GUDO-256113 format. One line per field, with one value per residue (C-alpha): residue number from 1; residue in three letters; z, y, x negated. Coordinates in Angstrom, 3 decimals. Layout:
<rs>
kefi <- NUM/...
torkol <- ALA/...
Z <- Z/...
Y <- Y/...
X <- X/...
</rs>
This chain:
<rs>
kefi <- 1/2/3/4/5/6/7/8/9/10/11/12/13/14/15/16/17/18/19/20/21/22/23/24/25/26/27/28/29/30/31/32/33/34/35/36/37/38/39/40/41/42/43/44/45/46/47/48/49/50/51/52/53/54/55/56/57/58/59/60/61/62/63/64/65/66/67/68/69/70/71/72/73/74/75/76/77/78/79/80/81/82/83/84/85/86/87/88/89/90/91/92/93/94/95/96/97/98/99/100/101/102/103/104/105/106/107/108/109/110/111/112/113/114/115/116/117/118/119/120/121/122/123/124/125/126/127/128/129/130/131/132/133/134/135/136/137/138/139/140/141/142/143/144/145/146/147/148/149/150/151/152/153/154/155/156/157/158/159/160/161/162/163/164/165/166/167/168/169/170/171/172/173/174/175/176/177/178/179/180/181/182/183/184/185/186/187/188/189/190/191/192/193/194/195/196/197/198/199/200/201/202/203/204/205/206/207/208/209/210/211/212/213/214/215/216/217/218/219/220/221/222/223/224/225/226/227/228/229/230/231/232/233/234/235/236/237/238/239/240/241/242/243/244/245/246/247/248/249/250/251/252/253/254/255/256/257/258/259/260/261/262/263/264/265/266/267/268/269/270/271/272/273/274/275/276/277/278/279/280/281/282/283/284/285/286/287/288/289
torkol <- MET/ASN/ASN/GLU/LEU/HIS/ALA/GLN/GLU/ILE/ARG/GLU/GLN/VAL/ARG/ALA/GLY/TYR/GLY/ALA/ILE/ALA/ARG/GLU/GLY/ASP/SER/CYS/CYS/GLY/PRO/ALA/THR/SER/CYS/CYS/GLY/ASN/ALA/ALA/PRO/ASP/THR/LEU/ALA/GLU/ARG/ILE/GLY/TYR/SER/ALA/ASP/GLU/LEU/ALA/ALA/LEU/PRO/GLU/GLY/ALA/ASN/LEU/GLY/LEU/SER/CYS/GLY/ASN/PRO/ASN/ALA/LEU/ALA/ALA/LEU/LYS/PRO/GLY/GLU/VAL/VAL/LEU/ASP/LEU/GLY/SER/GLY/ALA/GLY/PHE/ASP/VAL/PHE/ILE/ALA/GLY/ARG/LYS/VAL/GLY/PRO/THR/GLY/ARG/VAL/ILE/GLY/VAL/ASP/MET/THR/PRO/GLU/MET/ILE/ALA/LYS/ALA/ARG/ARG/ASN/ALA/ALA/VAL/TYR/ARG/GLN/GLN/THR/GLY/LEU/ASP/ASN/VAL/GLU/PHE/ARG/LEU/GLY/GLU/ILE/GLU/HIS/LEU/PRO/VAL/ALA/ASP/ALA/SER/VAL/ASP/VAL/VAL/ILE/SER/ASN/CYS/VAL/ILE/ASN/LEU/SER/PRO/ASP/LYS/PRO/GLN/VAL/TRP/ARG/GLU/ILE/VAL/ARG/VAL/LEU/LYS/PRO/GLY/GLY/ARG/VAL/ALA/VAL/SER/ASP/LEU/ALA/LEU/LEU/GLN/PRO/LEU/PRO/PRO/ALA/ILE/VAL/GLU/SER/VAL/GLN/ALA/LEU/VAL/GLY/CYS/ILE/ALA/GLY/ALA/VAL/LEU/VAL/SER/GLU/THR/GLU/ARG/MET/ALA/ARG/GLU/ALA/GLY/LEU/VAL/ASP/ILE/VAL/LEU/THR/PRO/ARG/SER/ASP/TYR/VAL/ASP/SER/MET/ALA/ASP/TRP/GLN/ASP/PRO/LEU/TYR/ARG/GLU/ILE/LEU/ALA/HIS/LEU/PRO/PRO/GLY/THR/LYS/PRO/GLY/ASP/PHE/ILE/THR/SER/LEU/GLU/ILE/THR/ALA/ARG/LYS/PRO/ALA/VAL/SER/GLY/ARG/GLY/ASN/ASP/PRO/ALA
Z <- 0.198/-0.756/1.739/0.786/0.452/3.935/4.943/3.953/5.544/8.584/8.390/7.500/10.740/12.816/10.822/11.812/15.229/16.179/14.149/16.424/19.491/18.104/17.191/20.400/22.637/24.239/25.232/24.686/28.259/27.294/24.119/21.653/22.994/22.878/24.729/28.279/30.878/32.172/34.325/33.995/31.161/34.082/36.399/33.636/32.436/36.329/36.983/33.756/35.048/34.302/36.369/37.663/36.656/32.881/32.828/34.345/31.601/28.588/26.538/27.447/25.387/24.538/26.812/25.565/27.348/24.743/26.386/27.335/28.711/29.106/26.228/27.065/30.316/28.217/25.758/28.183/25.884/25.664/24.589/20.920/19.493/16.850/18.028/16.122/17.448/15.926/15.934/17.791/18.213/20.120/20.799/24.076/24.023/21.640/23.905/26.569/24.540/23.090/26.799/27.067/23.837/24.106/21.533/19.837/19.504/17.409/17.619/14.890/15.212/12.303/12.339/9.681/10.846/10.027/12.923/15.364/13.057/13.212/17.110/17.733/15.510/17.262/20.482/19.000/19.211/22.603/23.350/21.725/23.799/26.784/26.383/23.974/21.859/18.146/18.060/17.475/14.110/13.101/9.971/8.185/6.957/7.793/9.861/7.565/4.799/6.782/5.814/7.421/5.379/5.829/9.109/9.861/13.520/16.961/18.921/17.531/20.243/20.113/22.281/21.829/17.871/16.213/17.239/15.292/12.110/9.534/8.527/11.315/9.895/7.708/10.392/11.641/8.617/8.558/12.164/11.127/7.942/9.508/12.542/12.468/12.871/16.735/16.894/19.210/20.178/23.158/22.149/24.872/23.220/23.610/23.029/23.623/26.175/24.024/21.465/21.806/21.380/17.632/19.217/20.362/16.981/15.094/16.819/15.372/18.374/20.120/16.895/17.478/21.136/19.871/21.348/18.055/16.377/19.045/18.263/20.243/22.461/20.671/17.192/18.178/18.811/15.798/13.837/15.290/14.634/11.256/10.678/11.808/15.024/18.102/22.004/21.905/25.640/25.776/29.274/30.349/32.143/32.617/35.851/33.730/31.361/34.753/36.289/33.118/33.403/36.804/35.803/33.881/30.504/27.962/25.803/28.546/29.607/26.013/26.308/29.514/28.287/25.859/27.801/29.054/32.390/35.075/33.137/32.697/30.195/31.775/30.943/27.240/27.127/28.252/28.079/26.795/26.944/23.882/23.797/20.907/18.749/15.143/14.766/14.099/11.123/9.987/6.413/5.250/2.758/4.200/5.912/4.976/3.934
Y <- -0.126/3.565/5.903/8.211/5.500/4.311/7.990/8.180/5.050/6.600/9.958/8.336/5.957/9.063/10.859/7.788/7.237/10.715/11.611/8.616/10.548/13.805/12.031/10.075/13.141/10.878/12.092/9.585/8.079/4.982/2.597/5.343/5.745/8.739/10.466/9.738/7.704/6.705/10.054/12.444/15.132/17.978/15.689/14.926/18.281/19.588/17.159/18.852/22.001/23.814/25.743/25.214/28.445/28.069/24.772/26.125/29.007/26.401/25.440/22.387/19.444/21.556/19.258/15.972/14.839/14.688/16.525/15.557/18.891/22.676/24.098/27.623/27.745/26.956/29.925/32.469/34.282/38.104/40.472/40.694/37.805/35.872/32.410/28.600/25.853/22.331/20.004/21.936/19.078/20.719/23.456/23.187/25.008/27.437/29.008/29.353/31.417/32.984/34.652/35.405/37.328/39.602/41.261/42.867/39.072/35.847/32.231/29.819/25.871/23.539/19.822/17.496/15.927/17.663/15.839/18.204/20.878/21.239/20.467/23.139/25.667/24.960/25.464/28.932/30.299/29.392/30.839/34.228/34.394/33.690/36.108/38.758/38.125/37.514/36.333/32.157/30.419/26.994/25.797/22.284/21.274/19.200/20.274/18.776/21.832/24.348/26.554/29.580/32.603/32.440/34.401/35.590/34.182/35.120/31.383/28.050/25.758/21.908/19.562/15.937/15.879/16.196/12.350/11.415/12.864/10.582/13.371/15.271/16.629/18.671/19.829/20.997/22.990/24.271/25.494/27.573/28.916/30.239/31.874/35.814/36.134/35.814/34.206/31.032/27.315/25.737/22.253/19.589/16.156/12.618/11.146/8.615/7.945/4.766/2.393/0.749/-3.080/-3.588/-5.107/-1.874/-0.009/-2.074/-1.518/0.966/1.429/2.803/4.799/6.595/6.841/8.824/5.955/4.165/7.425/9.081/9.437/9.624/12.797/13.471/12.843/15.226/18.005/17.200/18.067/20.777/22.418/21.263/23.021/26.375/26.815/27.908/28.070/24.812/23.534/20.262/19.051/15.361/14.456/10.708/11.128/11.577/8.678/6.586/8.144/7.228/3.476/3.806/4.661/1.402/2.470/-0.208/0.694/1.073/-2.550/-3.735/-1.235/-3.347/-6.753/-6.028/-4.309/-6.160/-7.748/-5.265/-2.293/0.620/2.559/5.812/3.872/3.801/7.170/10.830/13.574/16.149/19.653/21.515/25.638/27.090/30.415/31.211/33.863/36.931/37.264/33.272/34.051/31.145/32.624/32.561/35.753/38.518/41.819
X <- -0.101/-1.240/-1.907/0.870/3.512/2.536/2.662/6.004/7.469/5.984/8.074/10.914/10.459/10.028/13.150/15.458/14.010/14.670/18.091/19.503/18.569/19.769/23.429/23.722/22.874/20.228/16.727/13.889/14.731/16.714/17.394/16.252/13.175/10.774/7.637/9.360/10.246/13.469/13.717/16.494/15.499/15.427/13.963/10.967/10.875/10.411/7.338/5.376/6.034/9.418/11.104/14.227/15.413/13.936/16.198/19.420/19.298/18.760/21.998/23.863/22.301/18.643/16.727/16.692/13.691/11.315/8.641/4.741/3.788/4.346/3.247/5.151/3.586/-0.184/0.734/1.300/3.466/3.924/6.908/6.797/5.359/5.985/5.983/6.018/7.270/6.059/8.706/11.197/14.362/17.273/15.419/13.930/10.942/11.958/14.626/12.279/9.761/12.908/13.390/9.499/8.512/12.141/13.954/11.178/9.476/10.304/10.346/10.754/11.292/10.623/11.991/12.095/15.114/18.517/20.503/17.784/18.001/22.145/22.051/19.337/21.466/24.636/22.561/21.378/24.666/25.348/21.680/22.729/25.982/24.119/20.849/22.430/19.315/19.204/15.585/15.322/15.263/15.394/14.126/13.757/10.278/7.322/4.933/2.118/3.764/5.138/7.976/6.264/4.155/0.466/-1.109/2.362/2.378/0.919/1.077/1.605/3.132/3.929/5.154/4.697/4.494/1.927/0.660/3.872/2.229/0.557/-1.837/-2.955/-5.620/-3.471/-1.198/-4.110/-5.360/-1.167/-1.452/-4.976/-2.756/0.324/-2.002/-2.854/-6.211/-6.896/-3.561/-3.520/-2.561/-1.150/-0.399/1.014/0.481/-0.371/-3.704/-5.816/-8.925/-9.949/-8.076/-4.962/-4.570/-3.523/0.006/1.091/-0.064/1.818/5.162/7.845/9.519/5.798/5.301/8.678/7.517/4.547/1.851/1.182/0.125/-1.807/-5.427/-8.466/-8.932/-12.368/-10.295/-8.091/-11.118/-12.560/-9.585/-8.637/-12.379/-12.580/-9.561/-10.999/-9.998/-12.691/-12.611/-11.003/-9.941/-8.739/-7.204/-6.063/-3.210/-3.531/-1.619/1.476/1.528/1.211/3.977/6.184/4.761/6.358/9.664/9.882/11.183/11.436/8.907/6.081/7.329/6.277/3.020/2.328/2.730/-0.019/-2.748/-5.913/-4.954/-5.742/-5.883/-2.418/-1.229/-3.499/-6.742/-5.999/-3.324/-2.806/-1.164/-3.327/-2.921/-4.766/-5.436/-7.580/-7.935/-8.432/-11.204/-10.149/-12.244/-12.511/-14.073/-12.089/-10.418/-6.763/-6.619/-5.286/-7.811
</rs>
């Protein structure tokens, strides 16, 4: 099978899995497993740093429990900034960011799953009524080919999505393309501390659950650097993955069954916080004059 055909099959598997989550109104914490355990979505979000006030202010159904970190906290967003969320789902991080950037800012969510975009746009109507802000939008598209203009974004955020891409170097190149000179990145993702056993890598459920598509922490740093980012800081959070395994989610039980004796998921998988920035003058030919 050629690489492009294989990549397209992966995209379709992921699109189908997340489409089911959107249609059923479920989080990943159940039969349609994704990146977390079986805790309730708000409980999961509080454990990874979202405040009760942030969660209470969200439109109902915006939090599907698909997080593996808190990129909004990493980003330190300021009023007036333009923010892009890769793989925005039902709008969870977009709506939180929208309140932070305020009426003079803008937040764009991109997702490749039509059902997620439809759900997010319904939630956006509630967000506008609740806040009086008209500063968020959702665009259908793949993160490898972002429907966003060159050098138009101050901050790129993403929450447990890049690991799903079959062409991660292209995602990082797209991040650099859309960032303004001096723009910054704040991403939470799953990454590997060491290679996974083949049986896990071959599991479709593990792919949709973000695990099988994850790459080594060192690979993540290399891809970001080669795309043109600087000041890259990677902070592993293996304790988060170990706590997911303790929740006895079906996906993590499957992973445990295929791990070498005496090991745990956190020996292989970590939640990774990634911050970086695009140079103010890159010399790469994709910045405006």
